[in-house]
C-alpha positions in Angstrom: -26.7 220.5 198.6 -25.9 221.5 202.3 -25.1 225.2 203.7 -22.0 225.7 205.3 -23.7 226.1 209.1 -22.9 225.3 212.9 -24.8 225.4 215.9 -22.7 227.8 217.4 -22.9 230.3 214.5 -23.4 231.5 211.0 -20.8 229.4 210.0 -18.6 226.0 210.0 -14.8 227.3 211.8 -12.6 227.4 208.3 -15.6 227.7 206.1 -16.1 231.5 206.5 -15.5 232.6 202.8 -18.3 230.1 201.9 -21.9 230.5 201.0 -22.8 226.7 200.4 -21.6 223.3 199.1 -24.1 221.0 196.4 -23.2 217.8 195.0 -25.2 215.7 192.1 -24.3 212.5 191.6 -25.8 210.3 188.9 -26.6 207.1 189.4 -28.5 205.8 186.2 -28.1 204.7 183.1 -24.9 203.1 182.7 -23.0 205.5 180.3 -23.2 208.6 183.3 -23.4 206.1 186.3 -20.9 207.2 189.1 -20.6 211.1 187.5 -20.3 213.3 190.6 -19.8 217.2 191.2 -19.3 219.3 193.7 -20.3 222.5 193.6 -18.8 225.2 196.2 -20.5 228.5 196.1 -18.3 231.6 197.4 -19.6 233.9 199.8 -18.4 237.0 197.7 -21.2 236.9 194.9 -18.5 238.7 192.7 -16.8 235.2 192.2 -18.7 232.3 190.4 -18.7 228.9 192.3 -15.8 226.4 192.0 -17.0 223.5 190.0 -15.4 220.1 190.8 -16.5 216.8 188.7 -15.3 213.3 189.3 -15.7 210.9 185.7 -15.5 207.3 186.4 -13.7 206.9 182.9 -10.7 208.4 184.0 -11.2 207.8 187.6 -9.9 211.3 188.8 -11.3 214.5 190.2 -11.3 217.6 187.9 -12.1 221.5 187.6 -14.7 222.8 185.4 -14.4 226.0 183.5 -17.3 228.5 185.4 -18.9 228.4 182.1 -20.0 224.5 182.6 -22.6 226.2 184.7 -24.3 227.5 180.8 -23.9 223.6 179.5 -25.2 220.3 180.4 -23.3 218.2 182.9 -23.9 215.2 181.0 -24.7 214.3 177.8 -28.5 214.3 176.4 -29.9 216.5 179.4 -31.4 219.6 179.2 -30.7 220.8 182.8 -28.4 223.6 183.1 -26.4 224.4 186.7 -27.8 227.8 185.9 -31.3 226.9 186.0 -31.9 225.5 189.2 -34.1 227.8 192.0 -34.1 230.0 188.5 -31.4 231.7 190.1 -28.7 229.2 190.0 -25.8 231.8 189.5 -23.9 234.7 191.7 -26.0 237.3 191.9 -23.8 239.8 190.1 -23.7 237.3 186.9 -27.2 239.0 186.0 -28.2 242.4 185.9 -30.3 244.8 184.6 -33.4 243.5 186.1 -36.5 244.8 185.4 -40.5 244.1 186.6 -42.6 243.7 183.0 -45.5 242.4 184.2 -47.8 241.6 186.9 -50.7 238.7 186.1 -52.4 235.9 187.5 -51.3 232.2 186.5 -51.6 228.9 186.8 -49.0 227.1 188.8 -48.1 224.5 190.4 -47.5 225.3 193.9 -49.4 222.1 195.9 -49.7 218.7 195.7 -47.1 217.3 193.7 -46.1 215.1 196.1 -46.6 211.3 195.5 -45.9 209.5 198.2 -49.0 207.0 197.5 -46.6 206.1 194.6 -43.8 203.3 194.4 -41.1 205.2 195.1 -42.8 208.7 194.9 -42.5 208.8 190.9 -45.4 210.9 189.6 -47.8 209.2 186.8 -46.5 210.6 183.3 -48.5 211.4 180.0 -48.2 213.3 176.8 -45.8 213.3 174.0 -45.2 211.2 171.0 -44.9 207.8 173.8 -47.0 209.3 176.4 -44.3 209.5 178.8 -43.4 213.5 178.5 -44.8 215.2 181.2 -45.6 214.2 184.8 -48.9 214.7 186.2 -49.3 217.9 187.6 -51.7 219.2 189.9 -52.4 223.1 188.7 -53.9 226.0 190.9 -54.7 230.2 189.8 -51.9 231.7 191.8 -53.9 235.4 192.4 -50.8 237.2 191.6 -47.3 236.7 190.1 -44.5 239.2 189.1 -42.8 239.1 186.0 -39.1 239.7 186.3 -36.6 239.5 183.3 -32.6 240.0 183.9 -29.7 240.0 181.2 -26.2 238.1 182.5 -23.7 240.9 182.9 -21.0 238.8 184.6 -20.4 236.3 182.5 -20.1 238.0 179.0 -19.5 234.8 177.1 -23.0 233.3 178.3 -25.0 231.6 175.3 -28.2 232.8 177.2 -29.1 236.7 176.5 -31.9 237.0 178.5 -34.4 235.4 181.5 -37.7 236.0 182.6 -39.0 234.7 185.7 -42.7 234.1 187.4 -42.6 234.7 191.0 -45.4 233.7 193.3 -46.0 237.1 195.6 -47.6 235.3 198.4 -44.2 233.0 198.8 -41.4 234.7 196.4 -41.6 231.0 194.9 -40.5 230.8 191.3 -43.7 229.4 189.4 -41.4 229.0 185.9 -38.5 230.6 184.3 -37.4 230.6 180.5 -34.4 231.5 178.9 -33.7 233.1 175.8 -30.4 233.2 173.0 -28.5 235.5 172.3 -30.8 236.1 169.4 -33.7 236.8 171.6 -35.4 233.5 170.6 -37.1 231.1 173.5 -35.0 228.7 174.4 -35.5 226.6 177.2 -38.7 226.5 179.6 -37.8 225.2 183.3 -40.8 224.5 185.5 -40.8 223.3 189.0 -43.5 221.8 191.1 -43.6 222.8 194.7 -45.9 220.7 197.6 -45.6 219.4 201.0 -45.1 216.1 201.6 -48.3 214.7 202.3 -51.2 212.9 200.2 -53.9 211.3 202.2 -53.0 209.2 205.0 -49.1 209.5 203.7 -46.9 212.1 204.6 -42.8 212.4 205.1 -42.4 214.5 208.3 -39.4 216.9 209.3 -37.9 216.5 212.5 -40.5 218.7 213.8 -43.2 216.0 213.0 -44.7 218.6 210.2 -44.9 217.6 206.1 -41.4 218.3 204.4 -42.4 221.2 202.3 -40.3 221.9 198.7 -40.0 221.2 195.0 -41.0 217.4 194.2 -40.4 217.3 190.3 -39.2 219.5 187.5 -40.2 219.8 183.6 -37.0 221.4 181.9 -38.0 221.4 177.8 -35.5 222.8 175.4 -38.1 224.5 172.7 -35.5 224.4 170.2 -33.8 221.0 170.1 -37.3 219.7 171.1 -35.9 217.6 173.9 -37.3 217.4 177.4 -35.8 216.5 181.0 -37.5 215.7 183.6 -36.5 215.3 187.1 -38.7 214.1 190.7 -37.8 213.5 194.3 -37.3 210.4 194.8 -38.0 208.4 198.3 -35.0 206.4 197.8 -32.0 206.0 194.7 -31.2 202.8 193.5 -27.8 203.4 195.2 -29.7 203.9 198.5 -29.3 207.1 199.1 -33.0 208.6 200.5 -34.5 211.6 200.3 -34.4 213.5 203.9 -34.2 217.6 204.3 -32.7 217.0 208.0 -29.3 215.4 207.0 -27.2 213.8 209.5 -24.7 215.8 211.3 -21.9 214.5 209.6 -23.4 215.5 206.4 -20.3 217.4 205.4 -17.7 214.8 205.2 -20.1 211.9 203.9 -21.3 214.4 200.6 -19.6 217.9 200.2 -15.9 217.1 199.6 -14.0 216.0 196.7 -13.2 212.9 198.6 -16.8 212.4 199.2 -17.9 212.6 195.3 -14.9 210.4 194.4 -16.0 208.0 197.1 -19.3 208.2 195.7 -18.8 207.9 192.3 -17.1 204.8 192.7 
């Protein structure tokens, strides 16, 4: 993901009406390999982001409708664009916000980076085949805010309500649930946060400090019983490496229609 900023001001020249750009590439398995997406967020939060995708089967870039935010980008996964950060939509998509609780809670807010493992992959456990969940370190969070909201800017959304747990120490979400239009629990989306440091190993930023951010995700569709797992890998099979301080030409390399077409092929 890339923010549209410049050393000379808050926005790159010519991008004053944009908030951020983000891209997604699928490198495996073979049936989705090469599929890539570009999400362009508008500064005006009344507008939905533009979503473009490159599909190898058709060898072209196409625009996707806004309701794709509430559907899987590729078949078989349970992760939607709307899920990310528990706030994957423009602010005005959701309304009727209310605080429904304050409580202590167990959450993964540290020790989620596995830099001592090959390619930083967390160990797995649980489930029918012993590989449903990432191994996760939990800690007692003294207080979380429980907030609910309903979709208001997109009346056809299949989501009826979302519930978010926020750690009041840093206002980072701990867990995120969505409910369908009937009020039934639909999905559980949980991230593991951490500094990238473990033992004598660390992944440092440009100032020599361990990077910090989301290290892994559990996305569980309660109604279908399907789990999707994500984790921050050191390097992908196509050679792309994890880094928070991207190159100066990151926009041209990763955040344009030409870039997703080039990287998809």
